[in-house]
N, C-alpha and C positions, 0 to 999 in steps of 0.2 A: 862567717861570723867570727868576730874577734872579741876577746875579753882581756882588758888591760888594767892592772892595779894602778891606782893613782892616789895622791894625797890632795884632798880638797879642803883647804882651810883647817888643817889638822885632823880631819876625819878621813879614814881609809875608805875608799870606794872602788868599785869595779866599773870600768867603762865598757859597755857592751855595744858593739856596732854590728850591723848586719844588713842584708838586702833580701827582700822578698821579690821573687820574679813570677810574673804571669806568663807561663810558657804556652798558653792557648792563644787563639786568634780573637776570642771574644772578651768583652769587659766582664770583670768579676767583682763581687763585693769584697772590700778590703776589711778583713776581721782584725780585731785587736790581737796582740801577740803577748802570750804569757811567758815570762822569763823566771825560771826557778833556779836558785843556787842550791846544790846538793852536796852534802858531806856524808859519805857512806850511803846510808839509806834514808837520811834525814834531810828534809827541805829546811834550809836555814834562812832563806829569804825568798820572797816571791813578789813580783810586780807585774802589773798589766800595762802594756805599752799601747796606747791608743794611736791609731793611724790618723794623720792629718787629713787624708782623703778617704771618702767613703767607698770609692771604687778604684780599681786598677785596670787600665786598658790592656788590650791584647798585646803581647810581646813587650810590655813595659815592666819596669822594676821600681821598687820603692825602698829607699834606704831608711834605716832607723838607728837611733842612738839613745841610750839611757844610762844613767849612773845609778848604781845600786850600792847601798852600804855594804862594806866588806866585813864579814864577821871576824876576820883576823885568822892568823895561822895559815895552814896550807891552802893553796888556791882551790876553791870548790869546783865541782863539775857544774856545767850549765845545761839546762834542759829548756828548749824553746818549743812552744806549741801554739797553734792558731786557736783562738778562743771565739766562740759564737758571740754575736752582738748581745750586749747586756750581761755578759759573764762577769 
């Protein structure tokens, strides 16, 4: 996972890129990914990244990318988690 500060039409954003890997042999459901920007103990931004595919095959990987508004100041920490469908 990488997180890169960018300027998008005058607005500060963070570009988050990552890869989800299915290290098993079987096909698995591909859940949404929750990305949270954290400053200290406070969540300053949160977004849900929906996967284009509903499943990921065995030994396959899925790349994702999202832009999140940057709250400014110091670069926040990033916490990623897999969310259940409908979350």
